[in-house]
N, C-alpha and C positions, 0 to 999 in steps of 0.2 A: 420253574423259572431257569432259562439257560444262563450259564457263565459267560461273561464277555469282559474283554478288556477295553472295548469302545464304550459300552454303556454301563457305568457303575450305578445301579438303582440305589443301592444303600448310601453311597456317597451323596448322591443328589437329595435324598430324604434327610440326611444327616446335616447337610449344608442349608436346606431349607429351614430345618429346626433351629440351627445356630443363627440363621439371619432373622428369624421371628424372635428369637429370645433377645438377640441384639437390639432389634427395634423396640421391644418392651422395656430393655434395660435403659435405652436413650430416652425413652418417654418418662421413665421413673426417674431418672437422673434429672430431667428438666423440671419435673414437678417439685423435687427436692430443692433444687438450686434456686427456683424462683419462689417457691412457696404457694404456687397456684396450680390448681387443678386444670383451669382453662386460662392460660396466659396469653395466647393469641388466636386468631380465627383458625388455624390449623388444627388446634385441639378440638374445638367445637364451635363452629360457626354461630349457630343460633345462640347459644349461651353467651358468646362472646358479644354478639350485638346486644344482647339483653344487659350484659354487664356495662357495655360502653354507654348505654342509655342511662343507667343508674349513676355511673360517674358524672355524666353530663349533669344530671339533677343536683347531686351533691356539690358540684362546682358552682352551679348556679345559687344553690342555697348559701354557700360560703360568700359569694359575692354580695347577696342581699343582706346577710348579717354583717358584712363589712360596711356597707352603706348606712344600715341602721346604727352601727357603733358610731359612725361619724355624727349621725343626728343625735345620738345620745350624748356625744361630746359636746354639741352645740347647746343642748338643753342643760347640761351640767354646769357650763360655763355661765349661762343665763342665770341659773338658780344661785350660784355663788355670787354672782353680782348682786342679785335680789337680796341675799342675806346680809351682804355689806351695806346696802342701801338701807335696809331695815334697821340695822344698828346705828347708821348715821341718823336717821329720822328720829331715834331716841335722843341722841345727842341734841339734835335741833330743837326737839320740844323743850328739853331742859333749858337751852340758850333763850328760847323764845319767851319762856315762862319768866325768866329774868329780865328780858327787855320788856315784858308788859307792866313792869313795876314803875309806876310814875316817879317814884322817889330816887331813881337811879342818878347818880351825877353824870355829868356830861362825859368825863374821862371813862367812867365804867360802861356807859352806853356805848360809846365808840369801841371799846375793846369786845363787847359782847357782839355789836353789829359786824366786826371783823371775824369773829368766830363764826357767825352765822353764814356769812359770805364764803368762808373757807369751807364749811360743812357742804354748803351748796355746790361749791366747786367740786368737791370730793364725788358727790352723788352724779354730778355731770361727767365725770371722768370714768366712774364705774359703769354709766351706761354706754358712753362712747368706745370704751375699751373691751367691753364683753364681746368679743369675736372669737369665733372657732372656725379655722380654715377660711377666714375673711368673711365669714357670714354671721350676722347677729340676729338675736331673736327679740331683743328689748329696745331697739332703736329703730323700729320700723313697723309698718303695718302689713307688711307681705308675709303671709303664712309660708311655711315650709313643707313640701310634700317628699316624703321619703318612700322609696320602694319598700315593699313589706313582704312580698312572696315571689315565687318563680314564674307566676302568671301576669306580673306587672301590677299587682294591686298596691295600694298606697296608703300610709299613714299621714294625717295632715296634723303639723305641730302648729299650734296657734301662736302668732307673733303677739308681743306685749310691748305697746308703745309706751314705755316708761318716760321717755322724753316729755310727751304731753300730759301722761296721766299722773306723773310723780313730780318730775323736776319743775315743769312750768307751773305747778299749783303753788310753788314756794315763792310768793311774791315778796316785795321789799318790806322790811320791819324797822324802818328808819324812825318810828314814833312807837310810843307805848301803845296807843290805840290799834295801830296796824299789826303790832305784835299779838296784842290781846284778841284781835279778829282771827288771826291765823290759827290760834289754839283754842278757840271757842268751839262749842258743842257743833256747830254747823261751819266750823272754820276749815280753810283750804288744807291745813296740816292733817286733819282728820280724814279728808277726802283723799289725799295723797296716800296715807297709811292704808285706807280701804282699798284703794286701786291696787296698791302694791300687794297686799294681802290676796286679793283676787287673782292677780297675775301669777304669784307664786303658787297658788292653789292649782292653777291650770297648767302650769309648767310641770308641777310634781305629777299631776295626773298624766300628761303627755309622756313624762319620763317612764312612769309605770307601765304604760301601754307599750313603748318601744322596748322596754326590757322584757315584757311578758312575750313579745313577738319574737325577740332574738332566742329567748329560752324555747319558745314552741318550735322554731326553725331548727335550733340545734337537736331537739329531741327527734325531730322528722329526719334529720341528717344521720343521728345515730342509728335510727331503726333502718334506713336506706343502706347504711353501711353493713349492718347485721345480715341484711337480705343478700347483698352483694357477696359477702363473704360465705354464705351458704352456697352460692352458685360456683364461685371461682376459687375459693380457698382450697388447699390440699390438706388431706389429713396426714400429717407427717408421721404419725406413729404407724399408720397403716403402710405409707410409703417405705418407711425404713424397713419393715418386715418384707414387703414386696422385693425391695432391693436385695435383701440377702437371699431370699429365694431364687431371683433371677440369676444372681452371680452363681449359686450352684448349678443351676440349670445350664448356664453358659458353660461351666466347666464340663459338665456331662455332655452337652451337645458337642464340644470341642473333641472330648474323647471318643464320642461315636463317630465323628468324621474321620478321626485318625484310624479307627478300627476299619472303617468301611474302606478308606483308600489304601489299606494293606491287603484287602481282598483279591485284587489281581495278581498279587505276588503269590498266592497260594495256587494260581493256576500253573505256574512254572514247574511245580511238583509233578504235574500230570505228563511232562515231556522228559522227565529224568529216567534213565534207563536202570 
């Protein structure tokens, strides 16, 4: 190979190597700083597209679980109202039993009738106030449909009309015979208690179904996140070792370029006498 001051082959090779090492060092620094092996389409377009699709699925699952949690809140409010109604029905049975006694004085009967009216009013308030996000499940006949998956599937929550099935069953007890009729084996109080129990059972079943769906969606989300990580996450231990190696290569490449750049100087010796 001829010696030339116009074309320094050694410097060109050294510079190319230095640039290649610099590019590799930049890529390694990017992976370390972001924590991703594929952080954008420039790293790997195909993998990035797959990763974005998985991120979309995860976002959709998160939105589904958010709406299911709202539905769970509606059910929880309804169940708590039902529990309070159940406790009040126990008190009502006690008061009606006393009102069914023919020997009550007028004053006592008036007091117990007032208690009965107050307890009924409490039940009415429980039913009317049991709202979550301005939606009720126990003062309506309209079922609620909750989105359950990313494909638009739904879970139906059965409405429980406790206004008609419980409250409206509690008729007046202004005579001992009326009170006795309410607490009899086929009386309206027993009907109200049975209806309430049936409604509570359905609400509890719906709650379990919603909870199970939330847990299932969370499991899918976790599995998807694991798969996403396998595609885009950087191995930081590996990248740390690579960083140190590239830094050494960069120093060596810089030194090689410096040596190559000195080669034309040696040609001056050929012209010294």
